[in-house]
C-alpha positions in Angstrom: -38.8 111.9 -61.2 -35.5 110.3 -63.2 -31.8 111.6 -62.8 -31.5 113.6 -65.8 -34.3 116.0 -64.9 -32.5 116.2 -61.7 -29.3 117.4 -63.5 -31.1 119.5 -65.6 -32.7 121.3 -62.8 -29.6 120.9 -60.8 -27.9 123.2 -63.4 -30.1 125.7 -63.7 -30.2 126.3 -60.3 -26.5 126.6 -60.4 -26.6 128.8 -63.7 -29.4 131.2 -61.7 -26.8 131.5 -58.6 -23.7 132.6 -60.5 -25.4 134.7 -63.3 -29.2 135.5 -61.5 -32.2 135.2 -63.3 -33.1 137.4 -66.2 -35.6 140.0 -65.1 -38.3 142.1 -67.0 -39.0 145.7 -66.6 -41.2 145.0 -63.5 -38.0 143.1 -61.8 -40.3 139.8 -62.3 -38.1 136.2 -63.5 -39.0 136.2 -67.4 -38.9 132.3 -69.1 -37.9 131.8 -72.2 -39.2 128.9 -74.6 -37.3 127.6 -77.0 -38.9 127.7 -80.4 -37.8 125.7 -83.8 -38.0 127.1 -87.0 -38.5 125.1 -90.1 -36.1 125.4 -93.2 -39.1 127.4 -95.1 -39.3 130.2 -92.2 -35.6 130.4 -91.8 -34.9 131.0 -95.2 -37.7 133.7 -94.9 -36.2 135.2 -92.4 -32.7 135.6 -93.6 -34.9 136.9 -96.8 -36.5 139.4 -95.4 -33.6 140.9 -93.9 -32.2 141.7 -97.5 -34.2 145.4 -97.9 -34.0 145.5 -101.6 -34.9 142.1 -102.3 -38.0 142.6 -100.3 -38.9 146.0 -102.1 -37.7 144.2 -105.3 -40.7 141.5 -104.2 -43.4 144.4 -103.4 -42.6 145.7 -106.9 -42.9 142.7 -108.5 -46.2 141.7 -106.6 -47.8 145.1 -107.5 -46.9 144.4 -111.2 -48.0 140.8 -111.9 -51.3 142.5 -109.7 -51.5 145.0 -112.1 -51.1 142.7 -115.4 -53.7 140.2 -114.1 -56.0 143.4 -113.6 -54.9 145.1 -117.1 -58.8 145.5 -118.1 -60.1 147.3 -114.6 -56.9 149.7 -114.8 -56.7 150.9 -118.2 -59.5 153.3 -118.4 -58.8 153.3 -122.7 -59.0 150.9 -125.2 -55.4 150.0 -125.7 -56.1 150.1 -129.1 -57.9 153.0 -129.7 -56.7 155.9 -131.6 -58.0 159.0 -131.4 -55.8 161.3 -133.7 -57.2 164.3 -131.9 -54.4 163.8 -129.4 -52.3 162.8 -131.5 -48.8 162.8 -129.0 -50.8 164.8 -126.4 -48.7 165.4 -123.6 -49.6 163.6 -119.9 -53.2 165.0 -119.0 -53.5 168.2 -116.6 -56.0 167.8 -114.0 -57.7 171.3 -112.5 -59.4 171.9 -109.5 -60.5 175.3 -109.5 -63.0 176.7 -112.4 -62.5 180.9 -112.9 -64.4 183.0 -115.1 -65.3 186.3 -115.0 -68.2 186.3 -112.5 -66.9 182.8 -110.7 -64.2 181.8 -109.2 -64.7 178.5 -107.0 -62.7 175.2 -106.4 -64.1 171.7 -107.3 -63.2 168.1 -107.4 -60.5 167.0 -109.7 -62.0 167.6 -113.8 -60.4 167.8 -117.2 -60.9 170.3 -119.9 -61.0 169.2 -123.4 -57.5 169.2 -125.7 -56.4 169.1 -129.4 -53.5 169.6 -131.2 -54.5 173.3 -132.7 -53.2 174.6 -135.3 -52.6 178.4 -134.9 -53.9 180.1 -137.4 -51.8 183.3 -137.2 -48.5 181.7 -136.1 -49.0 178.7 -138.5 -47.6 176.5 -135.7 -49.1 172.9 -134.1 -49.4 172.6 -130.3 -51.9 171.2 -128.1 -54.3 173.6 -126.3 -57.3 173.5 -124.0 -60.6 174.3 -125.4 -63.2 176.0 -124.4 -67.2 174.6 -124.8 -69.9 176.7 -123.9 -72.0 175.0 -121.5 -74.1 178.2 -120.5 -74.3 181.9 -122.4 -76.6 184.7 -120.7 -77.5 187.2 -122.8 -78.7 190.7 -122.1 -81.1 192.3 -124.8 -80.9 196.2 -125.5 -84.2 196.5 -123.9 -82.8 195.1 -120.6 -84.1 191.2 -120.9 -81.6 188.5 -120.0 -81.6 185.2 -121.4 -79.3 182.1 -120.9 -78.8 179.6 -123.3 -77.5 176.1 -122.0 -76.3 173.4 -123.0 -78.8 170.0 -122.6 -76.3 168.0 -121.4 -74.8 170.0 -118.4 -78.3 169.6 -116.5 -80.7 166.6 -115.4 -84.5 166.8 -116.2 -86.3 164.6 -113.7 -89.4 162.5 -114.1 -91.6 165.2 -112.9 -90.3 167.4 -115.3 -87.6 169.4 -113.0 -84.8 170.8 -114.7 -81.5 170.4 -112.1 -78.0 171.9 -112.9 -75.5 169.2 -112.9 -72.4 169.6 -114.8 -72.3 173.1 -114.3 -69.7 174.8 -111.7 -70.1 175.0 -108.0 -72.1 177.9 -106.3 -74.1 178.1 -110.3 -78.0 178.2 -110.1 -80.1 177.9 -113.5 -81.3 181.6 -114.3 -84.5 182.6 -113.8 -85.1 182.4 -117.7 -82.8 180.0 -119.5 -83.8 177.9 -123.0 -81.7 174.1 -123.0 -80.0 173.7 -126.4 -78.8 170.6 -128.4 -75.8 172.8 -129.2 -74.1 175.9 -128.8 -72.1 177.6 -131.4 -70.2 181.1 -131.8 -70.1 183.0 -134.5 -67.2 184.7 -135.3 -65.7 187.6 -138.1 -62.2 187.4 -138.8 -60.3 190.1 -140.4 -56.6 189.5 -141.3 -54.4 192.6 -142.6 -50.2 192.5 -143.5 -48.2 195.3 -142.5 -46.7 196.0 -146.3 -44.3 198.9 -146.8 -45.4 200.4 -143.5 -49.0 200.5 -144.3 -52.0 197.7 -143.8 -53.7 195.9 -146.3 -56.5 193.6 -145.7 -56.0 190.1 -147.2 -59.1 188.1 -145.3 -62.9 188.6 -144.3 -64.7 185.5 -143.1 -67.2 184.4 -140.7 -67.5 181.1 -139.3 -69.1 179.2 -136.9 -67.3 177.5 -134.4 -68.0 175.4 -131.5 -65.5 176.2 -129.2 -62.9 179.2 -128.5 -59.4 177.9 -127.6 -57.8 179.4 -124.0 -55.4 181.7 -124.2 -55.8 182.4 -128.0 -59.6 183.5 -128.7 -61.1 183.1 -125.6 -61.1 186.6 -124.5 -64.3 186.9 -127.3 -66.8 186.0 -124.7 -65.7 188.6 -122.1 -64.5 191.5 -124.5 -66.4 190.6 -127.8 -63.2 191.0 -129.6 -59.5 189.8 -130.0 -56.6 191.3 -131.9 -53.2 189.3 -132.3 -49.8 190.5 -134.2 -46.8 188.7 -135.0 -43.6 188.9 -136.8 -43.2 185.4 -137.5 -41.0 184.9 -140.3 -43.7 181.5 -141.1 -46.5 183.5 -140.7 -45.4 186.1 -143.3 -44.0 183.4 -145.5 -47.6 181.6 -145.5 -49.5 185.0 -145.7 -46.9 186.3 -148.8 -47.6 182.5 -150.8 -51.3 181.7 -150.1 -52.7 185.4 -150.3 -50.2 187.3 -151.9 -52.4 188.2 -155.0 -54.5 189.8 -152.8 -51.9 192.4 -151.0 -50.5 192.9 -154.4 -47.4 190.5 -154.4 -47.2 188.9 -158.1 -43.8 188.6 -159.4 -41.2 189.2 -156.5 -39.3 186.5 -154.8 -39.5 185.0 -151.4 -36.9 187.4 -150.0 -37.9 190.8 -151.1 -41.7 189.9 -150.1 -40.1 189.2 -146.1 -38.4 192.7 -146.9 -41.5 194.4 -147.7 -43.9 192.0 -145.3 -43.0 193.1 -142.0 -46.4 191.8 -139.6 -49.3 190.3 -139.7 -52.5 190.7 -137.6 -56.0 189.0 -137.0 -58.7 191.1 -135.8 -61.6 188.8 -134.3 -64.9 189.7 -132.9 -67.5 188.1 -131.9 -70.7 189.0 -134.4 -73.5 186.5 -132.8 -74.7 182.9 -130.4 -76.2 180.5 -132.6 -78.1 177.7 -131.0 -80.4 174.5 -132.0 -83.1 173.2 -130.7 -83.7 169.2 -129.6 -85.6 169.9 -133.1 -82.9 170.8 -134.7 -84.7 174.5 -135.4 -81.8 177.4 -135.8 -81.9 180.3 -133.0 -79.7 183.3 -133.8 -78.7 186.1 -130.9 -77.2 188.7 -132.4 -74.8 191.2 -130.8 -76.6 194.0 -132.3 -79.0 193.1 -130.0 -78.0 191.4 -127.1 -74.6 190.9 -124.9 -72.7 188.8 -123.6 -72.7 189.3 -119.6 -71.4 185.9 -118.7 -70.7 182.2 -119.6 -69.6 178.8 -118.2 -67.9 176.1 -120.4 -67.9 172.6 -120.1 -65.7 170.7 -117.4 -65.4 166.6 -117.4 -65.3 165.4 -113.8 -62.8 162.6 -113.1 -63.9 159.7 -110.9 -63.2 156.5 -109.5 -65.0 152.9 -110.8 -66.5 154.6 -113.8 -68.1 152.8 -116.6 -66.4 153.3 -119.8 -65.2 151.6 -123.1 -66.2 147.1 -122.7 -65.2 144.2 -124.6 -66.0 143.7 -128.4 -67.2 140.1 -129.4 -66.2 140.5 -132.8 -62.2 142.3 -131.7 -60.0 139.4 -132.2 -58.0 141.2 -129.3 -60.7 140.0 -126.9 -59.6 143.2 -124.6 -62.6 144.1 -121.8 -62.7 140.8 -120.1 -61.6 140.6 -116.4 -59.2 137.0 -116.0 -60.1 137.4 -120.1 -63.5 135.9 -119.1 -66.1 138.0 -117.2 -67.0 141.1 -119.7 -65.9 144.5 -118.1 -67.2 147.7 -119.0 -66.2 149.2 -115.6 -62.9 150.4 -114.4 -61.0 152.0 -112.0 -60.7 155.4 -112.8 -61.9 157.9 -115.5 -63.3 160.9 -116.9 -67.0 161.2 -117.4 -67.5 162.6 -120.8 -70.9 163.1 -120.7 -71.7 164.2 -124.0 -69.0 162.1 -126.0 -66.5 165.2 -126.8 -63.8 163.6 -129.1 -61.7 166.3 -127.9 -62.1 164.6 -123.8 -59.4 162.1 -122.3 -57.5 161.6 -119.1 -54.2 160.4 -120.1 -52.0 160.2 -117.1 -48.8 159.3 -119.4 -50.0 161.2 -122.4 -50.7 159.7 -125.5 -48.7 158.1 -128.6 -48.5 159.3 -132.0 -51.9 157.6 -133.3 -53.7 159.4 -129.8 -53.5 156.1 -128.1 -53.9 155.9 -124.1 -49.8 154.7 -123.4 -51.0 154.2 -119.5 -53.8 151.5 -121.0 -50.9 150.3 -123.5 -48.7 149.9 -120.8 -51.0 147.9 -118.3 -51.5 145.4 -121.6 -48.0 145.3 -122.8 -47.3 143.7 -119.0 -48.5 140.8 -119.9 -46.6 140.3 -123.3 -43.6 141.3 -121.2 -44.1 139.9 -118.1 -45.4 136.4 -118.9 -42.3 136.0 -122.2 -39.9 135.6 -119.4 -41.6 132.5 -117.3 -42.5 130.9 -120.1 -39.4 131.0 -121.7 -37.5 129.9 -118.6 -39.6 127.1 -118.5 -38.4 125.6 -122.1 -35.5 126.8 -121.1 -34.9 124.9 -117.5 -36.6 121.7 -119.3 -33.8 121.9 -122.1 -31.2 122.1 -119.8 -32.1 119.7 -117.5 -32.6 117.5 -120.2 -29.0 118.0 -122.4 -27.2 118.9 -119.0 -28.7 115.7 -117.3 -27.9 113.4 -119.9 -24.0 115.0 -120.6 -23.6 115.0 -116.8 -24.6 111.1 -115.8 -24.2 109.5 -119.1 -20.3 111.2 -120.0 -18.5 109.4 -122.6 -19.3 110.1 -126.2 -22.7 111.5 -125.5 -21.4 114.0 -123.2 -18.9 115.1 -125.8 -21.4 115.8 -128.5 -23.5 117.5 -126.8 -20.7 120.1 -125.0 -19.3 120.7 -128.7 -23.0 121.6 -129.8 -23.0 124.2 -126.6 -19.7 125.2 -127.1 -20.8 125.8 -131.3 -23.9 128.0 -130.3 -22.3 130.0 -127.7 -19.4 130.8 -129.8 -21.9 132.7 -132.5 -22.8 136.3 -130.9 -26.6 136.4 -129.3 -27.8 139.5 -130.9 -26.9 138.2 -134.0 -28.2 134.8 -133.5 -31.6 136.4 -132.8 -31.7 138.6 -135.5 -30.8 135.5 -137.8 -33.5 134.0 -136.2 -36.1 136.2 -136.9 -35.2 136.7 -139.8 -35.9 133.0 -141.3 -39.7 133.6 -140.1 -42.7 134.9 -141.6 -42.9 139.2 -140.7 -46.5 138.8 -141.3 -47.4 136.4 -138.7 -49.9 137.1 -136.2 -49.1 138.3 -133.0 -49.8 135.3 -130.5 -48.0 133.6 -132.8 -44.8 136.1 -133.0 -45.1 135.5 -129.2 -44.5 131.8 -128.9 -41.8 132.1 -131.9 -40.3 134.8 -129.2 -40.5 132.4 -126.8 -38.7 129.6 -128.8 -35.7 132.0 -130.1 -35.1 133.4 -126.9 -35.2 129.8 -125.2 -32.7 128.4 -127.8 -30.1 131.1 -127.5 -30.3 130.2 -123.1 -30.5 126.8 -122.7 -26.9 126.2 -123.5 -24.7 128.2 -121.3 -27.6 126.8 -118.2 -26.9 123.1 -119.2 -23.1 123.5 -119.2 -23.6 124.4 -115.8 -26.1 121.7 -115.0 -23.6 119.2 -116.3 -20.6 120.1 -114.4 -23.0 119.6 -111.2 -24.5 116.7 -112.1 -20.9 115.3 -112.4 -20.2 116.0 -108.9 -23.2 114.9 -107.0 -23.1 112.0 -109.8 -19.8 111.0 -107.4 -21.7 111.4 -104.1 -22.3 108.0 -101.7 -26.3 108.2 -102.0 -26.0 108.4 -105.6 -23.5 105.5 -105.7 -26.1 103.6 -103.3 -29.6 104.2 -105.6 -27.6 102.6 -109.0 -26.4 99.7 -106.9 -29.8 99.2 -105.4 -30.7 99.0 -109.3 -32.8 101.8 -109.4 -33.5 103.4 -112.8 -31.3 106.1 -114.0 -34.1 108.5 -114.3 -35.5 107.5 -111.2 -32.1 108.3 -109.8 -31.3 111.4 -112.0 -35.0 113.2 -110.9 -35.4 111.5 -107.7 -32.1 112.0 -106.1 -29.7 114.0 -108.1 -32.1 117.2 -109.7 -33.6 118.0 -106.4 -30.2 118.9 -104.7 -29.7 121.3 -107.7 -32.3 123.4 -106.4 -30.4 126.2 -105.1 -28.9 126.5 -108.0 -31.7 126.6 -110.3 -34.0 128.7 -108.3 -31.9 131.7 -107.9 -30.8 130.9 -111.3 -34.4 130.9 -112.5 -34.7 134.1 -110.7 -31.8 135.9 -112.2 -32.7 134.9 -115.8 -35.7 136.0 -116.5 -34.1 140.0 -116.8 -32.7 138.6 -119.8 -36.1 137.3 -121.6 -37.4 140.8 -120.5 -34.8 142.2 -122.3 -34.7 140.2 -125.4 -38.4 140.8 -126.5 -37.8 144.1 -125.5 -34.5 144.5 -128.1 -36.3 142.6 -130.9 -39.5 144.3 -130.6 -37.5 147.5 -130.4 -35.8 146.5 -133.6 -39.2 145.7 -135.7 -38.7 142.1 -135.0 -40.8 141.4 -132.5 -43.9 142.0 -131.2 -45.8 144.3 -133.5 -48.3 147.2 -134.0 -51.0 147.2 -132.8 -50.4 144.7 -130.1 -48.3 146.2 -127.7 -45.2 144.9 -125.7 -43.2 147.2 -123.5 -40.4 146.6 -126.5 -42.7 147.8 -129.6 -44.1 151.0 -127.1 -40.1 152.3 -127.3 -39.3 152.4 -131.4 -40.6 156.1 -130.8 -36.9 156.3 -129.3 -36.1 156.0 -132.6 -37.3 159.8 -133.5 -35.3 162.7 -132.4 -38.6 164.8 -132.9 -40.4 162.6 -130.3 -37.5 162.5 -127.7 -37.5 166.4 -127.8 -41.1 167.0 -128.1 -43.0 163.9 -126.4 -40.2 162.4 -123.9 -43.6 160.7 -122.0 -43.2 157.5 -124.7 -40.1 156.7 -123.1 -41.7 155.6 -119.7 -42.3 152.0 -121.2 -38.5 152.0 -120.5 -38.8 152.7 -117.2 -41.0 150.1 -116.4 -38.5 147.4 -117.9 -35.6 148.7 -115.7 -37.6 148.5 -112.7 -38.8 145.5 -113.1 -35.6 143.8 -114.3 -33.9 146.0 -111.4 -36.7 143.9 -109.2 -36.1 140.4 -110.6 -31.9 141.2 -109.5 -33.2 142.5 -106.3 -35.0 139.5 -105.8 -32.9 136.7 -107.1 -29.6 138.8 -104.6 -32.2 137.7 -101.6 -33.2 134.4 -102.8 -29.2 133.5 -102.8 -28.8 134.5 -99.2 -32.0 132.9 -98.2 -30.5 129.4 -99.9 -27.5 129.7 -98.5 -27.0 127.6 -95.5 -24.8 130.1 -94.0 -27.1 132.8 -93.6 -30.0 130.7 -92.2 -28.6 130.6 -88.4 
């Protein structure tokens, strides 16, 4: 045994005698083992101490995973329009089913909705629609029969019919007929109260395939519906459009409003009409039968549902996993079993053209989240090239490059962006526009970074290891890229992380002004163009949700950049 080992043992014995051994909870001596951490492990430990940086990192991980799997996470084609859902509010999920003779809880489902124009108030808003799936009638002689939509049942191979989309607790009736479609025959009478006397101006009968919840859905329960209004809009419309029927000829609008004080609609269910699979028409009049019970269609919300898929004739090529694998199944969606045009699951609502906002946000992230990295790569290369040459060689080259940088930095960035974008064609395809945006943002970003890199290279240029490399005859490029630039990695990493939000905001600003990504392509910036309309701000605030994504992502990048700055700092490594 060597003298050095003996000395270590003796020192340990004397230390234990003075302080005593360290004991665990059982009173036994604990042996310690020294562990040496690598620089990467020390940096990770320092980074984890910053809680906000960890939160930002996980937010960015989730956002970039969502970007990659956008086709899988989007329940609808981001380019598909449906004007029935123009400015539709976020879809409400229902978990209970309630009709006159049935009240039960169910799995989450949605109901059809559309932009409904009220025939009495003459106002437009979104209403939930009642599409009959089953109507049971009783004839005057006591016979009962149910008319059932064929889409809500399943016909097995042996001919057995079982309910599939009927509410829980509902079984098939003893006697029923399957219909290709069910329609209701509704008679509407309109009255206007003039000088205290009611005068009829409308009497029409129409076939409808649906009723509006809370407006005329009571027709199936009560068989009749009466609505009154004192609305000036309703009175004005009746006076202008139906005035000749109620004795208004030459009087002005103010006199008409003073005389016409109230409008009334009386609706009556006069029959149930249905068509069989061969489109033969059948009519059940309320004179010979009455409705005793009914059900309305509901559309279940499901996971991993098959819905929209890729269209190879579409140049946008959406609907592909990793842009290669055709994808028809998606994470969630609604089972629209009869292709009802009023049915959709819009968790973030719909825009002016009825496009799903959530689907467009997910696809827009591919532009908004990648433009920062691509633009940063271009900016970093330009900064390293010009800043490195300027700092390494100095002299006239340094003066020339720095003056160019100062001229570019003296021009207000916002106006320079407008100038650069204005000289470019406005009818370019989205892919070319995207690359031009990268060029514009990179062109604006490199002068400031080049000046900082030039200053740091000037400082590193005077160090011994650089002078030694030059003395050994190494080429200038090798000295710069193998010796100087690696020592700037701390600044480059932190600067890169903190610069990415600038590119995201730059693209959002240009697209918001209509100078960046253009319709029908989506980016978070051009989705926010709706914020320029006061009507949207008041009536469809969900169209501002892309702004929240910009805010969260920019904040996350700043948190991560702050954490990296602490992690790379040698004083934080312990």
